[in-house]
N, C-alpha and C positions, 0 to 999 in steps of 0.2 A: 314116436318113431315106429315105423312098421318093422316086423320081423325081417322082412325082405330087405329093407334099407340097412338094418343092422348087420345082416348077413353079408351084404355087399361091402360094407365098411370093414368087416372082419376079414373077408377075403383079400381086400386091398392091403390091410395091415400085415397079413401073413406073407403076401407077395413082397412087400417092402422089406420085411425082416429077412426073408430067404435070400433076397437079392442084394442086401446091404453088404458092402465091403468092410465098413467100420461102423457098426451100430453103437451109438451112444444114446442113452436114455436120460431124460431130465425129469425128476419127479418133484411133486409138491405135496401140500397137506392132504389133498384128496385121496392119495394112496393109503393114508392111515385112518381115514374116517371109519372104515369097516372094522378096524381094530379098536374102536371106541374113543379115538382121539379127535377132538373137534378141529375143523379147518379154520382158516382165517378170513377169507374173502367171501365165502358162500353166504347164502341168505341167513343162516344161523351161525355165521362165523364170528370169531373173536373180534376182529376189527370192525365188522359190520355192526355188532351189538354195541361196541364202544362208541362208534360214530353216532349211534342213535341214543346214547345215554342209557342203554339197557344193561341189565346184569350180564356179565360175561358167561358164555356157555361153560359147563363143567364137563370134564372128560368122564366118560363112562367107566374108565379104568385108569388107575395110576400109571404114569409112564413107565415106572419100574416093573409093572406087571403086565404091560401090553405085549401081545403076541403078534408076530408078523402075519400079515394078511396073505390071502392067496396070490395077490398081485406081487407082494414081496417075494414070495416063493417062486412065482413064474419068472421073475427077473433073475433070481438066483439060477434057475434051471437054464435060462438063456445064456447066462455067463458060463455055466459049467459045460455047456455044449459048444462053447467057443463063438457063439453068435454075438453076444453082448460084450463089447470090448471095455466099456467104461460107463459108470453110473454117476450122475450128478444129482444131488438131492438138496432141497431147501429145508428139509425136515430136521428137527432136533430130537426126535423120539428114539433114535438109535435102532429102529426096527430093521433097517437094511443090514446092519452088523449082526443083530440077533438072528436074522434069517440065515446067516452064514456067509453073506457076501464079503469077499476079501477087501480089507481096507485099502490095499494097494491100487485097487481099481474103482475106488469110490471117493468122490469129493463131497464132503458135507459143507455146503457153502456157509451155513450159520453155526457150524459146530454141532455139538449135541449136549444133552442134559447130563451126561454121565462122565 
């Protein structure tokens, strides 16, 4: 993808967030991969490896020691400024909570490991 195409997508995202009356974000495993936690459906994901009979990928860091990513922090900031009203997560790593995101505005669809 070109830098120009990425810039256009970023501008569209900024516009959508600015103009949203009730912004809700839905996150999955991809948000935590930069924190060292493997995803599930990606090319090197847990379920992908399992379906191929390959060894399961190991996390680069123990869940209990994982640190929220820049994306977790950005979502927290959007909430703190009043733009993000609610966050829905499929993740069990508890990184949204560790980022400081309030539980009252978070739905962890699969619970968490803690």
